[in-house]
C-alpha positions as CSV (number, residue, x, y, z in Angstrom):
1,M,107.8,122.0,-79.7
2,A,105.8,119.6,-81.9
3,R,102.4,119.6,-83.6
4,D,102.1,116.0,-82.6
5,V,103.7,115.5,-79.2
6,D,103.3,111.7,-79.6
7,K,105.9,111.7,-82.3
8,A,108.3,113.3,-79.9
9,A,107.8,110.7,-77.3
10,P,111.4,109.3,-77.7
11,L,112.7,112.8,-76.8
12,A,110.4,113.1,-73.8
13,A,111.7,109.8,-72.6
14,L,115.2,111.3,-72.5
15,G,113.9,114.1,-70.3
16,V,113.3,116.7,-73.0
17,D,110.5,119.2,-72.3
18,V,108.2,118.6,-75.2
19,R,105.3,121.1,-75.7
20,Y,102.5,121.3,-78.2
21,G,102.6,124.1,-80.7
22,D,101.5,124.8,-84.2
23,Y,102.5,127.8,-86.3
24,T,98.8,128.2,-87.4
25,D,97.6,128.2,-83.8
26,Y,98.8,131.5,-82.2
27,D,97.5,130.7,-78.7
28,S,99.4,127.4,-78.7
29,L,102.6,129.2,-79.5
30,V,102.2,131.7,-76.7
31,A,101.7,128.8,-74.3
32,A,104.6,126.8,-75.7
33,F,107.0,129.7,-75.5
34,E,106.3,130.5,-71.8
35,G,109.5,130.7,-69.8
36,I,111.7,130.2,-72.9
37,E,114.6,132.6,-73.6
38,K,115.6,131.5,-77.1
39,I,113.7,129.8,-79.9
40,Y,115.0,128.2,-83.1
41,L,112.4,129.0,-85.6
42,V,112.5,126.4,-88.5
43,S,110.8,127.9,-91.6
44,A,107.4,126.5,-92.6
45,V,106.9,124.2,-95.6
46,A,107.0,125.9,-99.0
47,F,103.7,126.9,-100.7
48,S,101.9,127.3,-97.4
49,D,101.2,130.7,-95.9
50,R,104.7,130.9,-94.5
51,V,104.7,134.6,-93.7
52,T,101.5,134.3,-91.5
53,Q,102.9,131.2,-89.8
54,H,106.2,132.9,-89.1
55,K,104.5,136.1,-88.0
56,N,102.4,134.1,-85.5
57,A,105.5,132.6,-84.0
58,I,107.4,135.9,-83.8
59,V,104.5,137.8,-82.3
60,A,103.8,135.0,-79.9
61,A,107.5,134.9,-78.9
62,G,107.5,138.6,-78.1
63,R,104.3,138.2,-76.0
64,A,105.7,135.2,-74.1
65,G,108.9,137.1,-73.2
66,V,111.3,135.3,-75.5
67,R,114.5,137.3,-75.8
68,H,116.2,135.8,-78.9
69,V,114.9,134.2,-82.1
70,I,117.1,132.2,-84.5
71,Y,115.5,131.8,-87.9
72,T,116.4,129.3,-90.6
73,S,116.4,131.0,-94.0
74,I,117.7,129.8,-97.4
75,Q,121.0,130.9,-98.9
76,R,120.8,133.6,-101.5
77,L,123.4,136.0,-103.0
78,N,121.0,138.9,-102.8
79,D,117.3,139.5,-102.6
80,E,116.7,139.4,-106.4
81,R,119.1,136.9,-107.9
82,A,117.9,133.4,-108.5
83,P,114.8,133.5,-106.3
84,I,113.1,130.2,-105.5
85,E,109.4,130.2,-105.8
86,G,107.6,129.5,-102.6
87,V,110.6,130.2,-100.4
88,T,112.7,133.3,-101.1
89,E,110.0,136.0,-100.9
90,S,108.7,134.7,-97.6
91,D,112.2,134.3,-96.2
92,I,112.9,138.0,-96.9
93,A,109.5,139.0,-95.3
94,T,110.2,136.9,-92.2
95,E,113.7,138.4,-91.8
96,R,112.2,141.9,-92.0
97,L,109.6,141.0,-89.3
98,L,112.4,139.8,-87.0
99,E,114.5,142.9,-87.5
100,K,111.5,145.0,-86.5
101,S,110.3,142.8,-83.6
102,G,112.3,144.4,-80.9
103,M,113.8,140.9,-79.9
104,T,117.3,139.9,-80.5
105,Y,117.6,137.8,-83.7
106,T,120.0,135.6,-85.6
107,I,119.4,134.7,-89.2
108,V,121.1,131.6,-90.5
109,Q,121.0,131.0,-94.2
110,H,121.2,127.3,-95.0
111,P,122.8,126.0,-98.2
112,L,121.5,123.1,-100.1
113,Y,120.8,120.1,-97.9
114,A,123.0,117.2,-98.8
115,N,120.3,114.8,-97.7
116,D,118.0,116.1,-100.4
117,L,120.4,115.5,-103.3
118,P,118.6,112.3,-104.4
119,F,115.6,114.6,-105.3
120,L,117.8,116.5,-107.7
121,M,119.9,113.6,-109.0
122,G,118.0,110.4,-108.5
123,A,118.5,107.8,-105.8
124,H,120.8,105.7,-108.0
125,A,123.0,108.5,-109.3
126,A,126.2,107.1,-107.8
127,K,125.9,104.0,-109.9
128,A,123.8,104.9,-112.9
129,G,124.9,108.5,-113.6
130,F,122.5,111.4,-113.5
131,S,121.1,114.5,-115.3
132,A,119.9,117.8,-114.0
133,P,119.0,121.3,-115.3
134,A,121.8,123.0,-113.4
135,G,124.5,123.4,-116.1
136,Q,127.9,123.9,-114.5
137,G,126.5,125.9,-111.5
138,R,128.2,125.4,-108.2
139,M,126.9,124.9,-104.7
140,G,127.8,124.1,-101.2
141,I,126.1,121.1,-99.6
142,V,125.8,120.4,-95.8
143,T,124.1,117.5,-94.0
144,F,121.1,117.9,-91.7
145,A,123.2,116.7,-88.8
146,E,125.9,119.3,-89.1
147,L,123.4,122.1,-89.5
148,A,121.6,120.9,-86.4
149,E,124.9,120.8,-84.5
150,A,125.5,124.4,-85.6
151,G,122.0,125.4,-84.5
152,A,122.7,124.0,-81.0
153,A,125.9,126.0,-80.8
154,L,124.0,129.2,-81.7
155,L,121.4,128.4,-79.0
156,T,123.9,127.8,-76.3
157,E,126.6,130.4,-77.0
158,A,126.7,134.2,-77.0
159,G,128.1,136.5,-79.7
160,Y,125.7,135.9,-82.6
161,E,123.2,138.5,-81.8
162,N,121.5,140.6,-84.5
163,R,123.6,139.2,-87.3
164,S,123.1,136.9,-90.3
165,Y,125.3,133.9,-91.1
166,L,125.7,131.6,-94.1
167,L,126.1,128.1,-92.8
168,S,127.8,126.7,-95.9
169,G,131.2,125.1,-96.1
170,G,134.2,126.9,-97.4
171,Q,134.0,125.1,-100.8
172,T,131.4,124.8,-103.6
173,W,131.0,122.0,-106.2
174,S,129.3,121.5,-109.5
175,F,127.3,118.4,-110.5
176,Q,130.3,117.5,-112.7
177,D,132.5,117.5,-109.6
178,I,130.0,115.2,-107.9
179,A,130.0,112.8,-110.8
180,E,133.8,112.7,-110.7
181,A,133.7,112.1,-107.0
182,F,131.3,109.2,-107.5
183,S,133.7,107.8,-110.1
184,R,136.6,107.9,-107.6
185,M,134.4,106.3,-104.9
186,T,133.0,103.5,-107.0
187,G,135.9,102.8,-109.3
188,K,133.4,103.2,-112.3
189,S,132.8,105.9,-114.7
190,V,129.8,108.0,-113.5
191,G,128.5,110.7,-115.8
192,Y,126.6,113.9,-115.4
193,Q,124.4,115.3,-118.3
194,P,123.1,118.9,-118.1
195,I,119.5,119.0,-119.5
196,T,116.8,121.6,-120.0
197,A,114.2,122.4,-117.4
198,E,111.5,121.0,-119.6
199,A,113.3,117.7,-120.0
200,F,113.8,117.4,-116.2
201,I,110.1,118.2,-115.4
202,S,108.9,115.7,-118.1
203,A,111.2,113.0,-116.8
204,R,110.0,113.5,-113.2
205,E,106.4,113.5,-114.3
206,S,106.9,110.2,-116.1
207,E,108.2,108.8,-112.8
208,G,104.9,109.7,-111.2
209,W,105.9,113.0,-109.6
210,P,103.2,115.7,-109.3
211,T,103.9,118.5,-111.8
212,A,104.0,121.1,-109.0
213,L,106.7,119.1,-107.2
214,A,108.7,118.6,-110.4
215,K,108.6,122.3,-111.1
216,F,109.6,123.1,-107.5
217,I,112.7,120.9,-107.6
218,N,113.5,122.3,-111.0
219,G,113.5,125.8,-109.4
220,W,116.3,124.8,-107.1
221,C,118.4,123.5,-110.0
222,G,117.8,126.7,-111.9
223,A,119.0,128.7,-108.9
224,I,122.2,126.5,-108.8
225,E,122.8,127.2,-112.5
226,K,122.4,131.0,-112.0
227,G,124.9,131.0,-109.2
228,G,122.5,131.4,-106.3
229,F,124.4,128.9,-104.2
230,D,127.9,129.6,-105.4
231,Q,129.2,131.1,-102.2
232,G,131.1,129.6,-99.3
233,S,131.6,130.7,-95.7
234,D,133.7,129.8,-92.7
235,A,130.8,130.4,-90.3
236,L,129.8,126.7,-90.1
237,E,133.4,125.7,-89.4
238,G,133.5,128.2,-86.6
239,L,130.3,126.9,-85.0
240,L,131.4,123.3,-85.3
241,E,135.0,124.0,-84.3
242,R,136.1,121.7,-87.0
243,E,136.0,121.5,-90.8
244,P,132.6,120.4,-92.2
245,K,132.6,117.0,-93.8
246,G,134.1,116.8,-97.2
247,L,132.3,116.1,-100.5
248,E,133.1,112.4,-100.7
249,V,132.2,111.7,-97.0
250,V,128.9,113.5,-97.5
251,L,128.1,111.7,-100.7
252,G,128.9,108.4,-99.1
253,E,126.5,109.0,-96.3
254,V,123.7,110.2,-98.5
255,F,123.9,107.7,-101.3
256,G,125.3,104.7,-99.3
257,V,128.4,104.5,-101.5
């Protein structure tokens, strides 16, 4: 399903059934879900009316006869600790809607996306070093590709009904661990400097970032520092049927080291 089906033309050329649908357009969702048994509901962008968009999709799915909804939430230790503005509250509300929908559901909590690390650390972190307002907090990181593969497994296999899964790897790392990995990979000393939230936001603003974006990214770092992402899981390995990629492999792919 796509808001702009022209952008999905390469998929259509491969024989994929591409349908128009928009989370803000309820009728389009009902039409898009016709004849579909399972949907993989990717959460809407932060700071939009996520709950209304997700509710549209869930209600439309029920009306269209969908049997099973898989929803991509964000990792959290509990409902109160280290919430992320624009994300956590609406994730919780969406999960409650699914639980009450009468449809089978699976909730997958995604960890930090490895592909987004340059937003937290800077694109040249592997060579120039980096700073972040995350202290010595630890996190699991997984690539888009492996999470997509895990999602495909959930859609095509049985046994994951009415449960929640954390799709993190079995290990967590600090930014200091990442700096040390960069040092091993490059053969040069790469440093990490913890900084305050104020310093991070000011530095990003000086680079031309909108203040709202700088504060949003800072919120993820704050959650890392508070331990909001310091939890591993073997669920991803089970879905992939192999160990997820290790730290240095992931960093090499993301930063081109």
